[in-house]
N, C-alpha and C positions, 0 to 999 in steps of 0.2 A: 548283415541283413539275412533274413531267412532263419532256419533252425528247425528243430523238431517241435511239432505241435503236440503238447502233452495234454491228455485228457484231464479234466478236473473242473472245479468251480473257481472262477477268477473274479476279483473285485477291483474296481477302478481305484487306483492309489495315487495317480497323478494325471493332471490335465494341463499340458504345457502348450502355450501359444507363442509363436515367434513372429518377429517383424517380417513383413509390413502389417500383418494382422494384429489386432489388439484383443486381449481377453475380455470376456463379458463378466457380469457380476453374478451370473447364475451359479447355483450349487449343482454340480453334476454328479450323478451316481449311475453306475453300471454294474450289473452282475451278469457274467457270461459263463455258461456251462457248456463244455465241449466233451463229447463222448462218442467214440467210434465213427467219426466223420460227420456227426450232426452237432447242431448248436441250439441253445436256447438263450435268449438275452432279454433282460429287463432293463430299460433305461429310464432313469428318474422316477422309478416306482410305478410307472403307468404304461409305458410303451413296451409291448411284448412282441417278440418274433421268434420263430424257430425255422430250421431248415438244414441245409447241407453246407459243410465247410471243408475246404481242401487246401492244403499247402502246396504251392507250386514254386519251388526254388526260393524266391524272395518275396512272393506275394501270396495272400490268402484270397481264395475265391469264396465268397459268402453268398449263398443262394437261398433267399427266404422262400419257404413254402407255406407258412402260416403266419399271417394271413396270406391267402393265395394271390398270385399275380405279382409277387415281388420281383424286382429287377436285380440280377446278380451284381454284386459289388466286388471290385478287386482292390485290395489294400496292401501296400507294402507293409512288411512286418519284420520283427526280430523276436525270437524266442530264446531265452537263456535260462540256465539253471546254475545257481551258485550255492553250494552246500545243499540245503533242502528247499531253497526258495526258487520257484520258477516264475519268471516274469514274461509277459507278452506285451510288446509295444506295437501299436497300430498307428500308422502314419497317414494323415489326410493332407496330402500335399497342397491341394487347392486352398485349404484354410490355414496352412502353415501350423498344423496341430499334431501333437504326439500324445496318445493316450497310453498310459502304462497301467496294465492290469496285473495283479499279483495272485498267484494260485493260493487258495486257502487250504 
């Protein structure tokens, strides 16, 4: 868990759901750009957010500022680089889900 948060643009490459949850039939897409402690994200081509992102040991604190009034989200994560490929895994424990994003 944890790791170095590397600036760059990441695309969702895997959406894994584990029991007791069940996967849905939706097609999921996410583009996440991280730069100097800020983020911009586009989910499913329509939902957009930006704000501040910080790595704290094994969790990311994601604080949306646009649109205003966003509630900070804390997500366990793993960041790893093998060769030249950097992946970021975000864990949503309440939904038994792991999202894998790969740096482009």
